[in-house]
All heavy atoms as an XYZ file, in Angstrom:
805
protein
N       6.264      5.490     15.055
C       4.828      5.693     14.904
C       4.345      5.008     13.668
O       4.900      5.121     12.581
C       4.584      7.214     14.819
C       3.147      7.577     14.704
S       2.970      9.362     14.748
C       1.390      9.533     14.088
N       3.281      4.205     13.803
C       2.734      3.505     12.692
C       1.950      4.480     11.752
O       1.250      5.337     12.245
C       1.750      2.413     13.173
C       2.383      1.178     13.887
C       1.263      0.329     14.467
C       3.254      0.445     12.977
N       2.094      4.242     10.441
C       1.265      5.056      9.562
C      -0.216      4.692      9.760
O      -0.576      3.559     10.113
C       1.678      4.557      8.119
C       2.982      3.827      8.328
C       2.981      3.346      9.742
N      -1.057      5.679      9.592
C      -2.513      5.461      9.760
C      -3.036      4.705      8.572
O      -2.838      5.147      7.435
C      -3.242      6.721      9.921
C      -3.037      7.422     11.248
C      -3.997      8.612     11.451
O      -5.153      8.490     11.067
O      -3.467      9.596     11.971
N      -3.640      3.565      8.776
C      -4.286      2.773      7.734
C      -5.783      2.738      8.004
O      -6.347      1.699      8.384
C      -3.702      1.352      7.691
C      -2.178      1.276      7.386
C      -1.695     -0.168      7.481
C      -1.849      1.893      6.039
N      -6.438      3.894      7.888
C      -7.795      4.002      8.305
C      -8.822      3.693      7.187
O     -10.002      3.756      7.422
C      -8.078      5.441      8.828
S      -7.571      6.780      7.745
N      -8.299      3.221      6.057
C      -9.183      2.833      4.936
C      -8.995      1.337      4.684
O      -7.931      0.757      4.987
C      -8.874      3.619      3.683
C      -8.947      5.070      3.854
N     -10.157      5.752      3.920
C      -7.983      5.999      3.965
C      -9.914      7.043      4.033
N      -8.610      7.249      4.076
N      -9.986      0.747      4.092
C      -9.862     -0.680      3.704
C     -10.445     -0.879      2.301
O     -11.356     -0.109      1.854
C     -10.524     -1.632      4.685
O     -11.893     -1.332      4.810
N      -9.952     -1.849      1.619
C     -10.389     -2.227      0.264
C     -10.518     -3.715      0.167
O      -9.623     -4.450      0.578
C      -9.363     -1.692     -0.794
C      -9.614     -2.201     -2.162
C     -10.709     -1.748     -2.911
C      -8.760     -3.148     -2.763
C     -10.915     -2.241     -4.183
C      -9.011     -3.622     -4.061
C     -10.091     -3.170     -4.770
N     -11.624     -4.164     -0.379
C     -11.920     -5.585     -0.499
C     -11.355     -6.051     -1.849
O     -12.024     -5.893     -2.881
C     -13.414     -5.891     -0.443
C     -13.789     -7.355     -0.594
C     -13.497     -8.180      0.629
O     -13.664     -7.696      1.768
O     -13.029     -9.333      0.426
N     -10.150     -6.586     -1.840
C      -9.538     -7.081     -3.055
C     -10.007     -8.542     -3.304
O     -10.677     -9.126     -2.444
C      -8.001     -7.086     -2.950
O      -7.530     -8.133     -2.105
N      -9.609     -9.104     -4.433
C      -9.959    -10.493     -4.703
C      -9.318    -11.466     -3.708
O      -9.774    -12.552     -3.467
C      -9.510    -10.896     -6.103
C     -10.336    -10.203     -7.181
C      -9.951    -10.628     -8.553
O      -9.249    -11.611     -8.774
N     -10.389     -9.826     -9.565
N      -8.247    -11.023     -3.040
C      -7.494    -11.837     -2.098
C      -7.810    -11.537     -0.616
O      -7.265    -12.179      0.254
C      -5.972    -11.714     -2.348
C      -5.539    -12.137     -3.721
C      -5.802    -13.599     -4.000
O      -5.700    -14.403     -3.092
O      -6.096    -13.938     -5.161
N      -8.636    -10.514     -0.384
C      -8.944    -10.206      1.018
C      -8.921     -8.688      1.218
O      -8.717     -7.893      0.313
N      -9.046     -8.318      2.477
C      -9.074     -6.907      2.870
C      -7.677     -6.344      2.897
O      -6.766     -6.894      3.529
C      -9.707     -6.727      4.254
C     -11.129     -7.265      4.309
C      -9.629     -5.260      4.723
C     -12.147     -6.390      3.645
N      -7.483     -5.207      2.154
C      -6.230     -4.462      2.147
C      -6.433     -3.191      3.002
O      -7.416     -2.446      2.717
C      -5.809     -4.083      0.712
C      -4.562     -3.234      0.737
C      -5.609     -5.340     -0.126
N      -5.605     -2.984      3.958
C      -5.668     -1.747      4.791
C      -4.732     -0.746      4.176
O      -3.583     -1.066      3.797
C      -5.251     -2.087      6.209
C      -6.096     -3.151      6.888
C      -7.437     -2.670      7.293
N      -7.317     -1.570      8.233
C      -8.200     -0.651      8.498
N      -9.380     -0.704      7.912
N      -7.982      0.284      9.340
N      -5.192      0.502      4.077
C      -4.382      1.545      3.422
C      -4.626      2.920      3.947
O      -5.597      3.145      4.714
C      -4.561      1.544      1.896
C      -5.870      2.057      1.412
C      -6.033      3.436      1.120
C      -7.006      1.236      1.197
C      -7.258      3.918      0.647
C      -8.196      1.742      0.751
C      -8.340      3.078      0.450
O      -9.540      3.582      0.015
N      -3.762      3.837      3.655
C      -3.884      5.228      4.038
C      -3.515      6.121      2.851
O      -2.828      5.722      1.930
N      -4.083      7.311      2.922
C      -3.811      8.349      1.919
C      -3.630      9.628      2.721
O      -4.369     10.003      3.600
C      -4.984      8.548      0.917
C      -4.683      9.632     -0.107
C      -5.291      7.219      0.229
N      -2.531     10.362      2.340
C      -2.214     11.583      3.100
C      -1.542     12.602      2.183
O      -0.786     12.232      1.297
C      -1.257     11.212      4.230
O      -1.070     12.263      5.122
N      -1.831     13.861      2.419
C      -1.214     14.927      1.680
C      -1.961     15.335      0.453
O      -3.047     14.852      0.181
N      -1.339     16.235     -0.285
C      -1.983     16.686     -1.535
C      -0.863     16.933     -2.537
O       0.309     17.130     -2.212
C      -2.781     17.954     -1.318
O      -1.976     18.983     -0.845
N      -1.248     16.888     -3.814
C      -0.316     17.027     -4.910
C      -0.344     15.861     -5.830
O      -1.324     15.051     -5.805
N       0.668     15.664     -6.621
C       0.680     14.522     -7.516
C       0.627     13.249     -6.740
O       1.205     13.141     -5.650
C       2.041     14.650     -8.297
C       2.533     16.002     -7.978
C       1.894     16.491     -6.718
N      -0.013     12.199     -7.301
C      -0.120     10.908     -6.569
C       1.209     10.156     -6.528
O       1.933     10.037     -7.513
C      -1.167     10.129     -7.354
C      -1.111     10.678     -8.749
C      -0.738     12.116     -8.564
N       1.527      9.643     -5.349
C       2.716      8.825     -5.124
C       2.269      7.592     -4.317
O       1.598      7.687     -3.314
C       3.762      9.635     -4.278
C       4.947      8.837     -3.708
C       5.873      8.421     -4.867
C       5.671      9.685     -2.722
N       2.623      6.384     -4.814
C       2.241      5.153     -4.170
C       3.487      4.524     -3.607
O       4.498      4.376     -4.282
C       1.586      4.171     -5.156
C       1.206      2.853     -4.457
C       0.365      4.833     -5.846
N       3.451      4.172     -2.288
C       4.534      3.494     -1.641
C       4.175      2.017     -1.510
O       3.115      1.674     -0.973
C       4.743      4.072     -0.249
C       5.095      5.582     -0.192
C       5.224      6.050      1.236
C       6.344      5.851     -0.970
N       5.056      1.123     -1.951
C       4.861     -0.321     -1.872
C       5.966     -0.899     -1.076
O       7.176     -0.889     -1.488
C       4.800     -0.961     -3.280
C       4.467     -2.422     -3.170
C       3.841     -0.249     -4.186
N       5.692     -1.517      0.090
C       6.742     -2.148      0.912
C       7.082     -3.535      0.401
O       6.332     -4.106     -0.387
C       6.270     -2.200      2.378
C       5.162     -3.171      2.648
N       5.384     -4.528      2.812
C       3.860     -2.972      2.777
C       4.216     -5.122      3.058
N       3.265     -4.209      3.022
N       8.198     -3.977      0.801
C       8.664     -5.342      0.443
C       8.244     -6.354      1.490
O       7.506     -6.082      2.412
N       8.759     -7.531      1.317
C       8.428     -8.644      2.279
C       9.698     -8.950      3.091
O      10.821     -8.796      2.603
C       8.035     -9.922      1.566
O       9.079    -10.336      0.662
C       6.781     -9.705      0.723
N       9.533     -9.212      4.334
C       8.312     -9.432      5.089
C       7.820     -8.235      5.887
O       7.316     -8.387      6.974
C       8.753    -10.578      6.015
C      10.162    -10.222      6.423
C      10.731     -9.620      5.102
N       7.998     -7.065      5.384
C       7.726     -5.838      6.108
C       6.274     -5.387      5.956
O       5.419     -6.163      5.511
C       8.674     -4.733      5.678
C      10.072     -5.114      6.013
C      10.691     -5.123      7.224
C      11.088     -5.604      5.091
N      11.980     -5.580      7.143
C      12.264     -5.891      5.824
C      11.082     -5.874      3.748
C      13.394     -6.388      5.257
C      12.235     -6.376      3.146
C      13.383     -6.614      3.918
N       5.992     -4.137      6.343
C       4.715     -3.529      6.232
C       4.899     -2.056      5.866
O       6.010     -1.624      5.686
C       3.933     -3.652      7.547
O       4.568     -2.791      8.527
N       3.790     -1.338      5.783
C       3.906      0.113      5.489
C       4.667      0.885      6.532
O       5.131      1.995      6.315
C       2.482      0.716      5.323
O       1.792      0.508      6.517
N       4.907      0.256      7.714
C       5.740      0.862      8.756
C       7.119      1.247      8.203
O       7.728      2.160      8.629
C       5.861     -0.085      9.947
C       6.729      0.499     11.044
C       6.302      1.495     11.864
C       8.018      0.005     11.192
C       7.086      2.019     12.865
C       8.852      0.535     12.218
C       8.385      1.565     13.051
N       7.542      0.480      7.175
C       8.851      0.743      6.495
C       8.952      2.226      6.109
O      10.036      2.815      6.152
C       8.978     -0.112      5.245
O       8.924     -1.469      5.636
C      10.242      0.152      4.480
N       7.818      2.859      5.782
C       7.774      4.192      5.270
C       7.395      5.255      6.298
O       7.216      6.415      6.004
C       6.876      4.308      4.063
C       7.217      3.412      2.902
C       6.411      2.332      2.616
C       8.352      3.636      2.200
C       6.771      1.508      1.558
C       8.697      2.834      1.130
C       7.880      1.741      0.797
N       7.263      4.845      7.572
C       6.703      5.715      8.604
C       7.448      7.034      8.782
O       6.860      8.059      9.070
C       6.585      4.982      9.938
O       7.814      4.581     10.385
N       8.762      6.981      8.611
C       9.542      8.215      8.842
C       9.569      9.145      7.611
O       9.889     10.278      7.772
C      10.986      7.842      9.246
C      10.994      7.227     10.616
C      12.422      6.995     11.127
C      12.398      6.448     12.509
N      13.732      6.218     13.059
N       9.276      8.646      6.445
C       9.311      9.503      5.230
C       7.929      9.988      4.771
O       7.869     10.969      4.054
C      10.059      8.819      4.076
C       9.368      7.572      3.574
C      11.507      8.506      4.498
C       9.922      7.083      2.264
N       6.849      9.358      5.204
C       5.515      9.775      4.817
C       5.278     11.230      5.233
O       4.792     12.006      4.409
C       4.409      8.836      5.336
C       4.474      7.493      4.611
C       3.038      9.455      5.185
C       3.589      6.421      5.202
N       5.625     11.662      6.465
C       5.384     13.088      6.814
C       6.066     14.062      5.889
O       5.525     15.113      5.604
C       5.932     13.170      8.248
C       5.789     11.770      8.740
C       6.127     10.889      7.593
N       7.244     13.764      5.409
C       7.921     14.619      4.466
C       7.363     14.563      3.042
O       7.160     15.572      2.445
C       9.429     14.264      4.403
C      10.176     14.626      5.682
C      10.105     16.089      6.053
O      10.236     16.970      5.129
O       9.927     16.420      7.217
N       7.022     13.351      2.603
C       6.507     13.179      1.242
C       5.149     13.823      1.089
O       4.837     14.370      0.038
C       6.400     11.683      0.917
C       7.763     10.954      0.721
C       7.477      9.457      0.576
C       8.465     11.496     -0.504
N       4.321     13.771      2.122
C       2.972     14.316      2.003
C       2.924     15.823      1.872
O       1.904     16.406      1.588
C       2.115     13.835      3.137
C       2.363     14.487      4.486
C       1.410     13.876      5.529
C       1.528     14.618      6.845
N       0.617     14.087      7.846
N       4.083     16.491      2.063
C       4.154     17.938      1.882
C       4.070     18.294      0.385
O       3.649     19.380      0.038
C       5.444     18.461      2.431
C       5.539     18.424      3.919
C       6.826     18.970      4.409
N       6.934     18.834      5.853
C       7.844     19.439      6.565
N       8.781     20.209      6.009
N       7.845     19.272      7.866
N       4.518     17.372     -0.483
C       4.516     17.657     -1.908
C       3.696     16.664     -2.741
O       3.430     16.901     -3.933
C       5.977     17.577     -2.444
C       6.854     18.647     -1.874
C       8.275     18.555     -2.428
O       8.527     17.835     -3.400
N       9.170     19.267     -1.839
N       3.216     15.555     -2.127
C       2.505     14.544     -2.845
C       1.236     14.078     -2.114
O       1.151     14.236     -0.874
C       3.400     13.274     -3.018
C       4.620     13.513     -3.834
C       5.842     13.811     -3.218
C       4.589     13.401     -5.238
C       6.970     13.989     -3.955
C       5.730     13.663     -5.978
C       6.963     13.923     -5.347
N       0.318     13.538     -2.843
C      -0.776     12.794     -2.224
C      -0.285     11.364     -2.121
O      -0.164     10.651     -3.118
C      -2.043     12.863     -3.093
C      -3.208     12.159     -2.476
C      -4.482     12.495     -3.283
N      -5.607     11.711     -2.814
C      -6.410     11.985     -1.798
N      -6.133     13.047     -1.055
N      -7.382     11.211     -1.481
N       0.108     10.937     -0.947
C       0.783      9.686     -0.677
C      -0.211      8.559     -0.387
O      -1.051      8.691      0.518
C       1.796      9.800      0.434
C       2.554      8.503      0.644
C       2.756     10.934      0.200
N      -0.163      7.486     -1.172
C      -0.974      6.301     -1.002
C      -0.024      5.225     -0.471
O       1.017      4.939     -1.096
C      -1.580      5.873     -2.296
C      -2.477      6.895     -2.932
N      -3.832      6.784     -2.894
C      -2.232      8.005     -3.585
C      -4.359      7.786     -3.548
N      -3.377      8.575     -3.954
N      -0.367      4.592      0.633
C       0.480      3.484      1.186
C      -0.490      2.446      1.786
O      -1.596      2.706      2.083
C       1.390      4.045      2.247
C       0.723      4.943      3.270
C       0.213      4.408      4.448
C       0.542      6.284      3.059
C      -0.409      5.217      5.409
C      -0.099      7.108      3.977
C      -0.575      6.559      5.154
O      -1.219      7.342      6.083
N       0.022      1.220      1.773
C      -0.807      0.122      2.167
C       0.018     -1.034      2.655
O       1.240     -1.081      2.444
C      -1.741     -0.344      1.065
C      -1.032     -0.985     -0.116
C      -1.058     -2.352     -0.285
C      -0.377     -0.211     -1.057
C      -0.450     -2.981     -1.352
C       0.270     -0.838     -2.142
C       0.258     -2.200     -2.290
O       0.891     -2.811     -3.364
N      -0.582     -1.985      3.316
C       0.024     -3.232      3.733
C      -0.377     -4.301      2.685
O      -1.559     -4.470      2.417
C      -0.408     -3.689      5.090
C       0.228     -2.860      6.228
O       1.221     -2.146      5.951
O      -0.237     -2.967      7.391
N       0.638     -4.973      2.162
C       0.403     -6.065      1.209
C      -0.507     -7.079      1.829
O      -0.446     -7.311      3.062
C       1.714     -6.706      0.779
C       2.710     -5.841      0.078
C       4.013     -6.651     -0.158
C       2.217     -5.353     -1.268
N      -1.259     -7.839      1.025
C      -2.000     -8.993      1.479
C      -1.052     -9.938      2.186
O       0.016    -10.281      1.649
C      -2.680     -9.665      0.280
C      -3.907     -8.871     -0.168
C      -3.111    -11.110      0.639
C      -5.045     -8.812      0.793
N      -1.449    -10.384      3.424
C      -0.626    -11.303      4.153
C       0.370    -10.644      5.042
O       1.150    -11.330      5.741
N       0.407     -9.302      5.102
C       1.419     -8.574      5.888
C       0.751     -7.414      6.600
O      -0.308     -6.925      6.200
C       2.552     -8.062      4.990
C       3.273     -9.144      4.267
C       2.932     -9.599      3.045
C       4.339     -9.799      4.935
C       3.598    -10.635      2.403
C       5.005    -10.854      4.274
C       4.611    -11.224      3.030
O       5.292    -12.314      2.428
N       1.464     -6.979      7.663
C       0.934     -5.775      8.416
C      -0.499     -6.001      8.883
O      -0.847     -6.997      9.444
N      -1.294     -4.993      8.580
C      -2.717     -5.010      9.064
C      -3.690     -5.428      7.975
O      -4.893     -5.366      8.209
C      -3.032     -3.634      9.626
C      -2.304     -3.424     10.960
C      -2.383     -2.026     11.476
N      -1.276     -1.283     10.844
C      -1.165      0.035     10.879
N      -2.010      0.773     11.511
N      -0.082      0.620     10.326
N      -3.205     -5.844      6.812
C      -4.069     -6.399      5.784
C      -4.377     -7.845      6.158
O      -3.725     -8.472      6.998
C      -3.446     -6.329      4.394
O      -3.445     -4.954      3.954
N      -5.405     -8.443      5.448
C      -5.778     -9.813      5.722
C      -4.624    -10.768      5.626
O      -3.813    -10.691      4.679
C      -6.883    -10.276      4.764
C      -8.280     -9.920      5.250
O      -8.421     -9.335      6.331
O      -9.219    -10.235      4.490
N      -4.554    -11.686      6.608
C      -3.589    -12.773      6.498
C      -4.222    -13.981      7.150
O      -4.953    -13.887      8.157
C      -2.259    -12.448      7.164
C      -2.301    -12.013      8.655
S      -0.677    -11.706      9.296
C      -0.419     -9.998      8.874
N      -4.060    -15.147      6.489
C      -4.659    -16.355      7.017
C      -3.754    -17.512      6.643
O      -2.929    -17.420      5.694
C      -6.062    -16.554      6.551
S      -6.241    -16.630      4.774
N      -3.883    -18.581      7.337
C      -3.067    -19.798      7.079
C      -3.366    -20.296      5.659
O      -4.496    -20.361      5.226
C      -3.415    -20.876      8.101
C      -2.427    -22.009      8.054
C      -2.564    -22.940      9.282
O      -2.880    -22.396     10.368
O      -2.298    -24.118      9.074
N      -2.277    -20.641      4.952
C      -2.416    -21.191      3.594
C      -2.633    -20.132      2.550
O      -2.798    -20.420      1.355
N      -2.579    -18.868      2.922
C      -2.809    -17.778      1.960
C      -1.652    -17.657      0.984
O      -0.497    -17.811      1.376
C      -2.935    -16.479      2.808
C      -3.281    -15.250      1.970
C      -3.486    -14.080      2.902
O      -2.834    -13.963      3.946
N      -4.400    -13.197      2.530
N      -1.908    -17.383     -0.283
C      -0.904    -17.185     -1.254
C      -0.538    -15.697     -1.237
O      -1.351    -14.835     -1.419
C      -1.399    -17.578     -2.628
O      -1.800    -18.964     -2.600
C      -0.320    -17.399     -3.700
N       0.741    -15.449     -1.037
C       1.261    -14.044     -1.024
C       2.339    -13.870     -2.094
O       3.167    -13.000     -1.972
C       1.770    -13.629      0.366
C       0.611    -13.627      1.365
C       2.900    -14.554      0.821
N       2.243    -14.651     -3.154
C       3.289    -14.579     -4.196
C       3.265    -13.237     -4.943
O       2.340    -12.462     -4.827
C       3.037    -15.720     -5.199
O       1.758    -15.544     -5.830
N       4.300    -13.033     -5.741
C       4.427    -11.774     -6.447
C       3.272    -11.565     -7.425
O       2.797    -10.408     -7.514
C       5.760    -11.783     -7.194
C       6.173    -10.495     -7.898
C       6.154     -9.300     -6.982
C       7.523    -10.636     -8.566
N       2.768    -12.621     -8.062
C       1.652    -12.400     -8.994
C       0.381    -11.989     -8.231
O      -0.385    -11.122     -8.755
C       1.434    -13.657     -9.853
C       1.149    -14.921     -9.067
O       1.609    -15.066     -7.961
O       0.363    -15.744     -9.617
N       0.137    -12.530     -7.067
C      -1.025    -12.129     -6.268
C      -0.854    -10.704     -5.826
O      -1.776     -9.886     -5.927
C      -1.206    -13.058     -5.043
C      -2.150    -12.473     -4.021
C      -1.661    -14.429     -5.461
N       0.316    -10.320     -5.359
C       0.587     -8.939     -4.922
C       0.412     -7.950     -6.085
O      -0.116     -6.862     -5.933
C       1.972     -8.828     -4.266
C       2.145     -9.683     -3.067
C       1.228     -9.427     -1.929
O       0.459     -8.478     -1.861
N       1.373    -10.261     -0.850
N       0.867     -8.377     -7.271
C       0.777     -7.521     -8.446
C      -0.680     -7.313     -8.833
O      -1.108     -6.161     -9.191
C       1.499     -8.140     -9.619
O       2.868     -8.198     -9.345
N      -1.483     -8.362     -8.797
C      -2.915     -8.194     -9.083
C      -3.627     -7.298     -8.096
O      -4.453     -6.458     -8.464
C      -3.594     -9.582     -9.121
C      -3.177    -10.437    -10.297
C      -3.735    -11.871    -10.199
O      -4.665    -12.097     -9.422
O      -3.190    -12.725    -10.932
N      -3.279     -7.476     -6.802
C      -3.844     -6.604     -5.743
C      -3.456     -5.176     -5.950
O      -4.238     -4.238     -5.819
C      -3.473     -7.140     -4.380
O      -3.897     -8.483     -4.237
C      -4.150     -6.338     -3.291
N      -2.176     -4.972     -6.309
C      -1.689     -3.580     -6.574
C      -2.468     -2.969     -7.709
O      -2.882     -1.778     -7.600
C      -0.179     -3.655     -6.899
C       0.416     -2.340     -7.254
C       0.677     -1.384     -6.316
C       0.791     -2.068     -8.584
C       1.248     -0.165     -6.617
C       1.359     -0.866     -8.883
C       1.564      0.106     -7.910
N      -2.693     -3.709     -8.804
C      -3.446     -3.174     -9.960
C      -4.886     -2.811     -9.493
O      -5.447     -1.800     -9.926
C      -3.439     -4.168    -11.034
N      -5.487     -3.672     -8.643
C      -6.827     -3.363     -8.138
C      -6.876     -2.067     -7.338
O      -7.795     -1.270     -7.474
C      -7.306     -4.525     -7.235
C      -7.676     -5.810     -7.942
C      -8.176     -6.859     -6.984
O      -9.222     -6.634     -6.305
O      -7.471     -7.875     -6.823
N      -5.815     -1.896     -6.482
C      -5.740     -0.676     -5.713
C      -5.559      0.577     -6.569
O      -6.250      1.596     -6.371
C      -4.611     -0.758     -4.733
C      -4.899     -1.505     -3.426
C      -3.620     -1.747     -2.642
C      -5.871     -0.721     -2.582
N      -4.710      0.517     -7.549
C      -4.518      1.636     -8.473
C      -5.855      2.041     -9.137
O      -6.172      3.222     -9.199
C      -3.449      1.337     -9.529
C      -2.038      1.093     -8.883
C      -3.376      2.431    -10.595
C      -1.490      2.340     -8.191
N      -6.629      1.027     -9.544
C      -7.872      1.295    -10.119
C      -8.874      1.838     -9.091
O      -9.600      2.800     -9.349
C      -8.466      0.017    -10.748
C      -9.719      0.237    -11.535
C     -10.170     -1.027    -12.254
O      -9.940     -2.132    -11.793
N     -10.810     -0.836    -13.385
N      -8.881      1.259     -7.856
C      -9.710      1.734     -6.802
C      -9.448      3.195     -6.467
O     -10.369      3.987     -6.204
C      -9.548      0.835     -5.578
C     -10.272      1.340     -4.341
N     -11.619      1.279     -4.174
C      -9.751      1.886     -3.210
C     -11.943      1.786     -3.001
N     -10.832      2.154     -2.422
N      -8.204      3.561     -6.452
C      -7.805      4.923     -6.131
C      -7.970      5.883     -7.337
O      -7.729      7.072     -7.249
C      -6.338      4.975     -5.690
C      -6.090      4.368     -4.345
C      -6.915      4.336     -3.295
C      -4.881      3.698     -3.950
N      -6.325      3.662     -2.228
C      -5.084      3.281     -2.615
C      -3.670      3.388     -4.544
C      -4.111      2.610     -1.859
C      -2.702      2.730     -3.822
C      -2.895      2.331     -2.490
N      -8.323      5.316     -8.473
C      -8.537      6.048     -9.720
C      -7.286      6.839    -10.151
O      -7.352      8.043    -10.465
C      -9.741      7.006     -9.567
C     -10.262      7.488    -10.896
O     -10.169      6.767    -11.878
N     -10.810      8.665    -10.953
N      -6.127      6.170    -10.062
C      -4.869      6.796    -10.437
C      -4.448      6.382    -11.828
O      -4.449      5.185    -12.144
C      -3.738      6.402     -9.418
C      -4.027      6.707     -7.971
C      -2.898      6.228     -7.091
C      -4.254      8.196     -7.771
N      -4.065      7.337    -12.671
C      -3.675      7.029    -14.042
C      -2.155      6.899    -14.188
O      -1.710      5.955    -14.849
C      -4.258      8.058    -14.980
C      -5.754      7.943    -15.156
C      -6.263      8.679    -16.327
O      -5.520      8.887    -17.255
O      -7.477      9.073    -16.269
N      -1.416      7.809    -13.668
C       0.038      7.799    -13.834
C       0.725      8.219    -12.557
O       1.450      9.228    -12.532
C       0.451      8.712    -14.962
O      -0.096      8.296    -16.189
N       0.557      7.381    -11.458
C       1.190      7.820    -10.202
C       2.710      7.554    -10.227
O       3.184      6.720    -10.963
C       0.499      6.898     -9.226
C       0.235      5.677     -9.969
C      -0.122      6.170    -11.362
N       3.392      8.294     -9.358
C       4.744      7.958     -9.064
C       4.684      6.739     -8.157
O       3.766      6.646     -7.373
C       5.480      9.109     -8.307
C       5.671     10.328     -9.141
C       4.856     11.421     -8.984
C       6.727     10.414    -10.046
C       5.020     12.586     -9.795
C       6.920     11.527    -10.845
C       6.072     12.652    -10.686
O       6.229     13.736    -11.407
N       5.648      5.861     -8.271
C       5.650      4.649     -7.474
C       7.049      4.460     -6.844
O       8.074      4.519     -7.552
C       5.298      3.413     -8.245
C       3.876      3.570     -8.846
C       5.404      2.125     -7.404
C       3.517      2.521     -9.902
N       7.086      4.271     -5.541
C       8.294      3.904     -4.813
C       8.106      2.535     -4.245
O       7.208      2.330     -3.458
C       8.633      4.944     -3.682
C       9.836      4.531     -2.888
C       8.847      6.292     -4.268
N       8.933      1.577     -4.675
C       8.809      0.236     -4.188
C      10.051     -0.194     -3.433
O      11.162      0.212     -3.837
C       8.600     -0.735     -5.346
N       9.830     -0.904     -2.353
C      10.968     -1.376     -1.544
C      11.091     -2.905     -1.605
O      10.103     -3.566     -1.352
C      10.700     -0.941     -0.104
C      11.684     -1.444      0.878
N      11.419     -2.516      1.676
C      12.923     -1.043      1.214
C      12.442     -2.744      2.461
N      13.396     -1.914      2.174
N      12.180     -3.413     -2.039
C      12.517     -4.876     -1.998
C      12.068     -5.646     -3.179
O      12.796     -6.516     -3.585
C      11.958     -5.477     -0.686
C      12.369     -6.968     -0.527
O      13.544     -7.223     -0.753
O      11.476     -7.762     -0.230
N      10.859     -5.464     -3.701
C      10.449     -6.295     -4.816
C      11.417     -6.099     -5.959
O      11.615     -6.897     -6.790
C       9.030     -5.969     -5.277
C       7.951     -6.655     -4.548
C       6.847     -5.923     -4.112
C       8.053     -7.965     -4.191
C       5.866     -6.576     -3.415
C       7.024     -8.614     -3.514
C       5.951     -7.900     -3.128
């Protein structure tokens, strides 16, 4: 089952699709490449019991914007991640990253 990505955010690099689920301390899930937030589909239901889980598809992957010639380098992903943290108004979230 795919995680619900019913929200979108207009980053400097394009539209980022994301979801937020649960309540509690903020936890951000960051997938690696070449995957998507689907990587976390089996653990989100458990994590959301204790956390407010934020998950998204990186620019150029999954359901976020992707286009020919797009830069999806680590520095671009890092800038987009920082934009999302600010958009979500998170100060000190827990972060689980896969692959990076």
